[in-house]
C-alpha positions as CSV (number, residue, x, y, z in Angstrom):
1,M,23.8,-10.3,-103.1
2,V,27.6,-10.8,-103.2
3,T,29.8,-8.3,-101.4
4,N,33.5,-8.2,-102.1
5,I,35.8,-6.2,-99.8
6,H,39.4,-5.7,-100.5
7,I,41.5,-4.2,-97.6
8,E,44.8,-3.2,-99.2
9,R,46.5,-2.1,-96.0
10,L,45.5,-2.3,-92.4
11,V,47.5,-0.1,-90.1
12,L,47.6,-1.2,-86.4
13,E,49.4,1.3,-84.2
14,G,50.4,0.1,-80.7
15,I,49.4,-3.6,-81.3
16,S,52.1,-6.2,-81.4
17,V,51.3,-9.6,-82.8
18,P,54.1,-12.1,-83.4
19,Y,54.7,-12.8,-87.1
20,H,53.8,-16.5,-86.9
21,Q,50.3,-15.5,-85.6
22,H,49.5,-13.0,-88.3
23,A,47.5,-15.6,-90.2
24,L,45.4,-16.4,-87.2
25,L,44.6,-12.7,-86.7
26,Q,43.8,-12.3,-90.4
27,Q,41.5,-15.4,-90.5
28,A,39.6,-14.2,-87.4
29,L,39.2,-10.7,-88.9
30,Q,37.9,-12.1,-92.2
31,V,35.4,-14.5,-90.6
32,E,34.0,-11.9,-88.2
33,L,33.8,-9.2,-90.8
34,A,31.9,-11.6,-93.2
35,R,29.5,-12.5,-90.4
36,L,28.8,-8.9,-89.5
37,L,28.3,-7.9,-93.2
38,A,26.0,-10.9,-93.7
39,Q,24.0,-10.0,-90.6
40,G,23.9,-6.2,-90.9
41,G,24.8,-5.3,-94.4
42,L,26.6,-2.3,-95.8
43,S,25.8,1.3,-95.2
44,P,23.5,2.9,-97.8
45,A,26.4,5.1,-99.0
46,L,28.4,1.9,-100.0
47,L,25.5,-0.2,-101.4
48,G,26.0,1.1,-104.9
49,G,29.6,0.0,-105.0
50,G,32.8,1.9,-105.5
51,A,35.9,2.4,-103.5
52,A,36.7,4.2,-100.3
53,P,40.3,5.5,-100.0
54,A,40.1,5.1,-96.2
55,V,37.6,4.0,-93.5
56,Q,37.6,5.5,-90.1
57,A,37.3,2.6,-87.7
58,G,36.6,2.9,-84.0
59,A,39.1,2.4,-81.2
60,L,39.9,-1.0,-79.9
61,N,39.8,-1.9,-76.2
62,L,42.2,-4.8,-75.9
63,A,43.3,-6.5,-72.8
64,E,47.0,-6.9,-72.2
65,G,48.2,-10.1,-74.0
66,A,45.0,-10.5,-76.0
67,H,44.9,-13.6,-78.2
68,P,45.4,-12.8,-81.9
69,A,42.0,-14.3,-82.8
70,E,40.3,-11.9,-80.4
71,I,42.3,-9.0,-81.8
72,G,41.2,-10.0,-85.3
73,R,37.5,-10.1,-84.2
74,Q,37.7,-6.7,-82.5
75,I,39.4,-5.2,-85.6
76,A,36.6,-6.6,-87.7
77,R,34.0,-5.0,-85.5
78,S,35.9,-1.7,-85.6
79,V,36.1,-1.8,-89.4
80,Y,32.5,-2.7,-89.7
81,S,31.6,0.3,-87.7
82,G,32.9,2.3,-90.6
83,L,31.3,0.2,-93.3
84,G,28.1,-1.3,-91.9
85,A,24.5,-0.4,-92.0
86,G,24.2,-0.5,-88.2
87,E,25.6,-1.8,-85.0
88,P,26.9,-5.3,-84.9
89,A,24.7,-7.7,-83.0
90,P,25.9,-8.0,-79.4
91,G,27.3,-11.3,-78.3
92,G,27.7,-12.6,-81.9
93,K,30.9,-14.4,-81.8
94,S,32.5,-16.5,-84.5
95,N,34.8,-19.4,-83.9
96,A,37.9,-18.4,-85.7
């Protein structure tokens, strides 16, 4: 099954990432979200397709000065909590 997800806008309040590191954050987010979806799938409500105007994602717990790749992975886990069929596997890290 092929799953396509389009995130039109991602609002991050209180997180500052230098412009030159945005691509690193984006890549880490994409890789981790793809891994989580491949491993856990989508929630039954989204399996039939369609669009969601917004997804409530969980809060992030970031250490001061967190690396953009780690921020991206945590954002992916948070977004997945609003899309996925279950909890992401613990300790599953990607190398973004």
